Every structure is written in structure tokens, then in C-alpha cells.
C-alpha positions in Angstrom: 155.9 3.4 17.8 153.5 5.0 15.3 150.4 4.0 14.5 151.2 3.7 10.8 154.5 1.4 10.7 158.1 2.3 10.8 159.3 5.6 8.8 162.4 5.5 7.3 165.1 7.6 8.5 165.4 9.6 5.5 161.7 10.5 6.0 160.6 9.4 2.7 157.9 7.2 4.0 157.4 3.8 5.7 158.8 1.1 4.4 155.8 -0.6 2.7 154.0 2.0 0.8 153.5 5.8 1.1 152.6 7.4 3.8 148.9 8.2 4.3 147.9 12.0 4.0 149.7 14.2 7.0 146.3 14.9 8.3 145.5 10.8 8.8 149.2 10.7 10.6 148.6 13.4 13.0 145.0 12.0 14.3 145.2 12.2 17.9 145.9 8.6 19.7 144.9 9.7 23.2 142.3 12.1 25.1 145.4 13.9 26.1 146.5 14.4 22.7 143.1 15.6 21.4 143.2 19.3 20.8 140.3 21.7 21.8 136.9 21.1 23.5 138.5 21.4 27.0 135.0 22.0 28.4 133.8 18.6 27.1 137.3 16.4 27.6 138.9 18.3 30.1 140.2 16.3 33.1 137.5 15.8 35.8 134.9 16.5 32.8 131.6 14.2 33.0 132.2 13.1 29.3 135.9 12.4 29.7 135.4 10.4 32.6 132.4 8.4 30.8 134.8 7.8 27.6 137.9 6.7 30.0 135.5 4.4 31.9 134.2 2.8 28.5 130.2 3.6 29.1 129.9 6.7 27.0 127.1 4.9 25.3 125.4 6.3 22.0 126.1 10.3 21.0 125.5 12.6 18.1 128.7 14.8 17.4 127.4 17.7 16.3 130.1 20.5 15.0 131.7 21.9 11.8 134.3 19.7 9.6 137.7 19.3 10.9 137.2 19.3 14.6 137.6 15.9 15.3 134.2 13.9 15.4 136.0 10.8 13.8 138.6 11.3 15.9 136.6 11.3 19.0 134.6 8.3 18.2 137.7 6.1 17.7 138.5 7.2 20.9 135.5 6.3 22.5 135.7 2.8 20.8 139.3 2.5 21.9 138.7 2.9 25.6 135.6 0.8 25.4 137.4 -2.2 23.7 134.9 -1.6 21.0 135.4 -2.7 17.4 135.1 0.4 15.4 132.7 -0.1 12.1 133.0 3.1 10.1 129.5 4.2 8.0 128.7 6.9 5.8 125.6 7.8 5.2 126.0 9.3 1.7 126.9 5.9 0.4 124.6 3.5 2.4 121.2 2.7 3.2 118.8 0.6 5.4 120.3 -2.7 3.6 124.0 -1.8 4.4 122.4 -0.8 8.3 120.7 -4.0 8.5 124.2 -5.9 7.2 126.6 -3.7 9.6 124.3 -4.7 12.5 124.3 -8.4 11.6 127.9 -8.6 11.8 128.0 -6.9 14.7 125.4 -9.4 16.2 127.8 -12.4 15.0 130.7 -10.6 16.1 129.5 -10.4 20.0 128.6 -13.7 19.8 131.9 -15.1 18.3 134.2 -12.7 20.1 132.3 -11.4 22.7 133.3 -7.8 21.7 130.8 -5.4 21.0 130.7 -2.6 18.0 130.4 0.9 17.7 128.9 1.9 14.4 130.0 5.2 13.3 127.7 7.1 10.9 129.2 9.9 9.4 126.8 12.6 8.2 123.8 10.9 9.8 121.7 13.9 9.1 121.8 13.1 5.0 119.6 9.9 6.0 115.7 10.0 6.3 113.3 9.4 8.7 113.0 6.1 7.8 116.6 5.1 7.6 117.1 6.9 10.9 114.4 4.8 12.2 116.5 1.6 11.2 118.7 2.2 14.2 116.5 2.6 17.1 115.6 -1.1 18.0 119.4 -2.3 17.7 120.6 0.9 20.1 117.8 -0.1 22.3 118.9 -3.8 22.5 122.3 -2.9 22.8 123.4 -4.4 19.5 125.5 -1.8 18.5 126.8 1.7 20.5 125.7 4.4 17.8 127.5 7.5 17.4 126.7 9.6 14.6 128.5 13.0 13.1 126.8 15.8 11.8 127.4 19.1 10.6 123.7 20.5 11.2 121.6 20.9 14.2 120.5 17.6 15.5 117.2 19.4 16.5 116.5 20.0 13.1 118.2 17.0 11.3 117.7 14.1 13.7 114.1 12.7 14.2 113.1 12.8 17.9 113.0 9.1 18.7 116.8 8.9 17.7 117.5 12.2 19.4 115.7 10.8 22.8 118.4 7.9 22.7 121.5 9.7 22.0 123.7 12.4 24.0 124.1 15.6 21.7 127.7 16.1 22.2 128.4 20.0 20.5 132.1 20.5 19.1 133.4 24.2 18.5 135.7 24.7 15.9 139.3 25.2 16.9 140.9 28.6 17.9 143.5 30.1 15.4 146.2 29.4 18.4 145.2 26.0 18.6 145.6 25.3 15.0 148.8 27.5 14.6 150.0 25.3 17.6 148.7 22.0 15.4 150.6 23.1 12.5 154.1 23.9 14.4 153.6 20.5 16.4 153.2 18.6 12.9 156.4 20.8 11.4 158.2 19.2 14.3 157.2 15.6 14.9 159.7 13.6 13.3 157.8 10.5 13.9 154.1 11.6 12.4 154.8 14.6 11.1 157.2 16.4 8.9 160.0 16.8 11.5 162.9 15.0 9.4 162.1 17.5 6.8 163.5 20.4 9.3 160.9 22.8 7.9 159.9 26.3 10.0 157.1 28.6 9.2 157.0 32.2 9.3 154.9 33.7 11.9 152.7 35.6 10.0 152.2 32.8 7.5 151.1 30.6 10.4 148.7 32.9 11.7 147.3 33.3 8.0 147.3 29.8 7.4 145.3 29.2 10.6 142.4 32.3 10.0 142.2 30.6 6.6 141.3 27.2 8.1 138.7 28.7 9.9 139.0 26.3 13.0 139.5 23.1 10.6 142.0 21.1 11.7 142.7 18.8 8.6 142.1 21.7 6.2 144.9 23.5 8.1 147.0 20.3 7.5 146.1 19.8 4.1 147.3 23.3 3.6 150.4 22.8 5.1 151.4 19.4 3.3 150.7 21.2 0.1 153.0 24.0 1.6 156.0 21.5 2.2 155.5 19.6 -1.2 157.0 22.7 -2.3 159.7 23.2 -0.2 163.1 21.7 0.0 164.3 20.5 3.4 165.3 23.3 6.0 163.1 25.8 3.9 160.9 28.5 5.8 157.0 28.5 4.7 156.0 32.4 4.1 152.5 33.8 3.5 152.9 33.6 0.2 153.0 29.7 0.0 150.0 29.7 2.5 148.0 32.0 0.3 148.9 30.1 -2.7 148.1 27.0 -1.1 144.6 28.2 0.0 143.7 30.0 -3.3 141.0 27.3 -4.4 139.9 26.8 -0.8 136.1 26.6 -0.2 134.8 28.9 2.7 132.9 27.4 5.0 129.2 27.2 3.7 126.7 24.2 3.3 123.7 25.9 0.9 121.1 23.4 2.8 122.8 23.4 6.6 123.4 25.5 9.3 126.1 27.5 8.1 124.3 28.7 5.3 121.1 29.8 7.6 123.7 31.2 10.1 125.3 33.7 7.4 122.0 34.6 6.3 121.0 35.0 10.1 124.3 37.4 10.6 123.0 39.6 7.8 119.5 39.8 9.3 120.4 40.8 12.7 123.2 43.3 11.4 120.7 45.0 9.3 118.0 44.9 12.1 120.8 46.5 14.4 121.9 49.4 11.5 125.1 48.0 11.4 126.4 48.9 7.9 129.8 47.3 8.0 128.8 44.2 9.5 125.8 44.0 6.8 128.2 44.4 4.1 130.6 41.8 5.6 128.0 38.9 6.1 126.6 39.3 2.9 130.3 39.1 1.0 130.4 35.9 3.4 127.9 34.5 2.2 128.5 35.3 -1.8 132.2 34.3 -1.3 130.8 30.9 0.1 128.7 30.3 -2.9 125.4 31.3 -1.5 122.4 31.8 -4.2 122.3 35.8 -4.7 118.6 35.5 -4.5 118.8 33.8 -0.7 120.5 36.9 0.4 118.1 39.0 -1.5 114.8 37.2 -0.3 116.2 38.2 3.0 116.7 41.6 2.4 113.1 42.1 1.4 112.1 40.1 4.7 114.1 43.4 6.4 112.7 45.9 4.6 109.0 45.1 5.3 110.0 43.6 9.2 112.5 46.0 10.4 112.2 49.1 8.5 108.8 48.9 7.4 107.4 52.3 7.3 109.8 54.2 8.8 111.0 54.4 5.6 108.3 53.3 2.7 111.5 53.5 0.2 113.2 50.5 1.7 110.9 47.9 0.2 111.0 49.6 -3.1 114.9 49.3 -3.1 115.0 45.9 -1.8 112.8 44.7 -4.7 115.0 46.8 -6.8 117.8 45.0 -5.8 116.1 41.4 -6.4 114.9 42.5 -9.9 118.6 43.7 -10.6 120.4 40.4 -9.5 118.0 38.6 -11.6 118.7 40.5 -14.7 122.2 40.7 -14.1 124.0 37.4 -12.3 127.0 37.4 -10.5 129.7 39.3 -10.1 127.7 42.2 -10.9 124.6 41.3 -8.8 127.0 41.9 -6.0 126.6 45.9 -6.4 122.7 45.9 -6.1 122.7 43.8 -3.3 125.3 45.9 -1.5 123.3 49.2 -2.3 120.4 47.4 -0.7 122.3 46.5 2.3 123.8 49.8 2.9 120.1 51.5 2.3 118.6 49.1 4.8 121.2 49.3 7.4 121.1 53.0 7.7 117.5 53.4 7.4 115.4 54.3 10.4 113.8 50.8 12.0 110.1 50.1 13.1 108.4 46.8 13.5 105.2 48.4 14.0 104.0 46.8 10.9 104.8 43.3 12.4 103.2 44.1 15.9 99.9 45.6 14.0 99.3 42.1 11.8 100.5 40.0 14.6 97.8 41.6 17.0 94.8 41.8 14.2 95.5 38.1 13.7 95.5 37.5 17.5 92.3 39.3 17.7 90.8 36.9 14.5 92.1 33.7 16.0 90.4 34.5 19.5 87.3 33.2 17.5 84.6 35.9 17.4 83.3 36.5 13.8 82.2 39.9 14.3 79.5 40.7 11.4 80.8 43.8 8.7 78.8 46.4 9.7 75.8 47.1 7.5 77.1 50.6 6.0 80.3 48.6 4.8 78.3 45.9 2.9 77.3 45.9 -1.1 73.4 46.5 -1.5 73.9 43.8 -4.5 70.4 43.0 -4.5 66.8 44.3 -3.0 66.8 41.9 -0.5 70.1 43.3 0.3 68.8 46.8 0.4 65.9 45.7 2.6 68.1 44.2 5.2 69.9 47.9 5.2 73.3 46.8 3.2 75.1 50.0 2.6 72.8 52.2 4.6 74.9 55.0 6.0 77.3 54.5 3.8 79.5 58.1 2.9 81.5 58.4 -0.1 84.8 59.7 1.4 85.9 61.6 -1.9 82.5 63.6 -1.3 83.9 65.0 2.0 86.1 68.1 2.4 88.8 66.3 4.1 88.5 63.1 2.3 87.4 60.9 5.2 83.9 60.3 6.1 82.4 60.5 9.6 82.1 56.6 9.5 83.1 53.3 11.3 85.0 50.7 9.6 85.2 48.7 12.2 82.9 46.1 14.1 80.8 47.8 16.8 82.5 45.1 19.6 86.0 46.2 18.2 85.6 50.0 17.9 88.1 50.9 20.3 90.7 48.7 19.0 94.2 49.8 18.1 96.1 47.0 15.8 98.6 49.6 14.2 100.7 52.0 16.5 103.5 53.9 14.6 107.1 54.0 15.5 108.7 57.2 16.8 111.4 57.1 14.0 111.5 58.1 10.4 108.4 58.9 8.1 106.2 56.7 10.6 106.3 60.3 12.7 104.0 61.4 9.8 102.1 58.9 9.5 101.0 59.2 13.2 100.0 62.8 12.6 97.9 62.0 9.7 96.1 59.2 11.5 95.6 61.5 13.9 94.0 63.9 11.4 92.0 61.3 10.4 90.8 59.7 13.2 89.6 63.3 14.1 87.7 63.6 11.0 85.9 60.1 11.3 84.7 60.7 14.7 82.8 63.8 13.0 85.2 66.5 14.4 85.6 68.2 11.4 83.2 66.6 8.9 
């Protein structure tokens, strides 16, 4: 018995109409068939028990494409005997939400059967559209299951978030994807088993790696490979690479994947890992990220993490920005890579970050210390009478170029905001600061 009707003995498809895509045919029919997420759906787990008892409630399924969000929603509806109503946030608005809810209320009154409203890409709804679900979830008119590839903490409003359990789903492992591929090749009822195809070990491993934990992408690739084979063929690595040559790498210019890649680049630069930094830069660029997004992150690293341990870092980073703007891609990858290598290898210091943070904290405490008289401009006769400018010493008139004159308010005379780090050029800055402090204190006027 299959989900899609009878498949003929020749494997040519069901008796009526063409076969659905392989990814749809291989969709799991039960929790036992569901691939991955063992920490959530393994035997005895709380979520699995709730689903099996039909009391899972409203959920937000959060995870990358191809990990089974739609399938899990279907299984939840199946166990709870709920009508499954798919709904796309890309194609629908508040009016369609109201219509779907009205139909759900009518269905309950007519058939005594509830409705699971599955909202794909729910993060694409704005706050007002998300709010439209609230009263209906609270009244129990619907069970809401939303699917999102973006972190719900940022993409779903707090009111809706508080009424739904967030279920994080992980990408499938390469071993799980390779196993799914072999299952699809062997399954005579729903897969490609009637064609007696096999796949080389290296090809299966390459396919799994290229799929990136996405079961749908893996099965689409497998189906594309099968389309070029005759029955009994062995799918080799070259076929897999050919099928994937136009694939889109995992990247969402406005979503978590985009920021995850840039975060990985930043943290690798901060940790002085040249190889990792070059890799994450390549990942972001190959996935279609705007090169200026990466360039801005590189400038941030130069100021935040290298700082004055290497004053050239910011110049190198800004040069990369201008070079990318001038060259575009693909040539712009080179100055970006040069900057990444330079910054990763540079000595690191966050002393500048700590300095401005400490000074800002002092300012926020509320005390508005007056500017010392010697630092004020005597722009009028009255100002001169009030002592503005009195005691000011022009630094260039001193032998050392540093005047024995205080520049901080009296209440902050002993404050220290910037403390040079122990690495790179900041060691020389520390020496200069000690010498300048001595001159300002009058030690060598």
C-alpha cells in the first residue's frame, strides 16, 4: 500500500498520471520512518509521546530546509486526527488567514474535527499578520504549526512565541543522508528499486556532502542522476557532481545562515585562525553574499579585535573595501582574502573596545564634570574674566611636546580608561603613555 496509488510493475509510474517527485514519494508515513531528530523524536522522548497522544499543541518548527518540517506537521495532524491545512506566508495575507480560520471553525461544527494550520515560512509574516493568529490559537479554533528557517526569537513576535513551543530541528548527518539515498534506490514501492540502480560509495558520500543535511536536495539530485541512467546502472561521482553543478549553497541573505557565516568569519579572525577565516569568507562569497557585507565585518574586526596592536590593520581593511567597490567580483575576492589573512595573523587587542566602554560607562553615571578652566576658550572678555584659558600651556612650546597640565576634570584625575594590551604595537604605545604621563606630572617639564 502506498501513499500515492499503485505503481505499475514496470516502474513506469502509477496507473493514473505521472509519479510525484521522488522527494515527495519518500516522505515518511510514520514517526518510525522519520529521519533524524532522535533527541526530540526518539522512543520515550516527551515530544514524541505528545505527538502519539495527539496533544502536541501549537509549535514553531525551526530549522534549515529539507530536515522534515512539513513532514513532522503532517504526522502531528495524522496522530491527532486533525485536518491538515497548508498555508504559505509568501503567498497569503491576513484575509487568507481569516478565511482559513473560518473554514476551520465551520469544519469543527460540521464534522467535529479540528484543523492543523501549517504555515510555511511563518517568519515572512509581519507583526500585524502574526497577531492575526493569536485569538484563534487561544480559543482553540486551530492548532498552529509554523515552519521557519530563521531564529524565532528574532523573527516571531513575543505574543505568538509565548503561545507556541519552539522545536529546533538539526540538519541531517552525512551518514543519514547517504542512508536515505540507498533506501530510495532500494525501495520498489515508493523509490527507484524497480530500476535496480546502485550508487558507488564515493558517489554516495559526495552526494551527502553536497546536500548539506538537506534530505530534499539529496533526493532531487538522486532523481536527476537516475534520469541519465539506464536500468541496472551504477551512479558514479561524476554524475553526482554534474547534477549538483548549479546547486545553490545554503545561504539566506536576510536570515540566520547569512549571519552565521559572517559570525564564523569574524570569530575565526578574532582567534587568529587564518585557514578557517579564508574558508568562511569563501563560503559566504560562493553562497552569494554581498562582498561588502564581508568587507564591513573585516573592518569591524580591524577596529574591534586587532585595534592598536597593529595600526595598519584598519588601513588594510579599508583598502580592501575600496578595492572591492572598484573591482567587483570575482577579482574583489583577492583584496578581501589579503585582508582576511593579514587580520587573522595580526596581534590582537580589544583595549580600544574596553577603553570606550569604560569611558561611556563613566559618562552614563550622570555626573556632568565641568571642563577644566585651562581647556576652555577665552572667546570673550567675560570668558577671560571667568578664568577661561588660564593655566593653558601650548604643548609644542615645551621641550618634550607634552605640557605639565591636567586635561581630565579634577574628579577623574586618576581615572584610567585605556590600558594598552601586551601584544604588538601597543607595547610601544604603553611606553609612550608612561613617558607622556611623566611629562604631564611635571617630572621632566
